[in-house]
N, C-alpha and C positions, 0 to 999 in steps of 0.2 A: 454614437461613438461608444465603444465597449469600455466598461469601467476598468481602468488599469489596475486598481487595487485587487479586484477579483481575479483578473487575468494572472497575476503573479502570486496569488494566494496558495499557501500550503496548509493543509489541515492534518492533524495527527490524532489517532485514536489514543485512548488510555493505554498505558503500558500493560502488557500481560506476560505471564511466565509460562514457558513450555520447555521442558527438558532442562531446567536450571538456567535458562537463558531468557533475557528480557527482549520482547518484540513489540512492535506497534505497526499499525497501518498508516501509510502516508498517502494522502489524496491531493491531487491537483484538480480542482473542479473544472477548470478551463483547459486542462491538458498540460503536459510537460513537453514542450516543443512539438506538440500536435494540437489539433483543434477538437479534441474530445477528452472526456474524463480519463485521467490516469490514476491508477491505484497500484500501490506497491506494498510488499511485506518488507519491513526494515528491522535490522538488529539494532537495539538501543545501545548507545555508548560503545560502538564498534572500535573506536580508537583506544579504549581501555582493555580490550580483549588481548589474549596472548598473541605474540608474533606468529603469523601464518595460521591463525585460527580459522577453521572452516567447519561448516555443517552442511549436510545434505538436507534440503527442505522440500517436502512435497505438500502442496496445499491447494485449496480452491477458495476463491472469493466470489461472493454473490452480491450484485447490486439489485435491490428489490424495487420494482416500480409499484408503488402503493396504489396507483390509480388503475393500472392494468397489469395484472400479474403475468400475462402472456409476454410482456415486454421486459420481464426480469432477465438478467444475464448472469450466468455462472461461468467462470473461467478457472481452469486449473493449470498448475505448472509444477515443475520440479527443477531444482538447480542446486549447485554447490555454492554456498555463501562463503 
């Protein structure tokens, strides 16, 4: 049986600053309504930002397989936050 605690676990990176805005990486090790790793770029304290605040973000995230670098994955995206 799968460990329920790990299934529902969220992990956050340390907060970092880009363009005067605070960001962090959000990770679901067992997926977010899927059966695979889910990784997101998240604005910190979004509820404290001005009404209708938006930013265009272009980024890529890399998951490094330390045992076999050929299995490392990089995904890029861009969207309006």
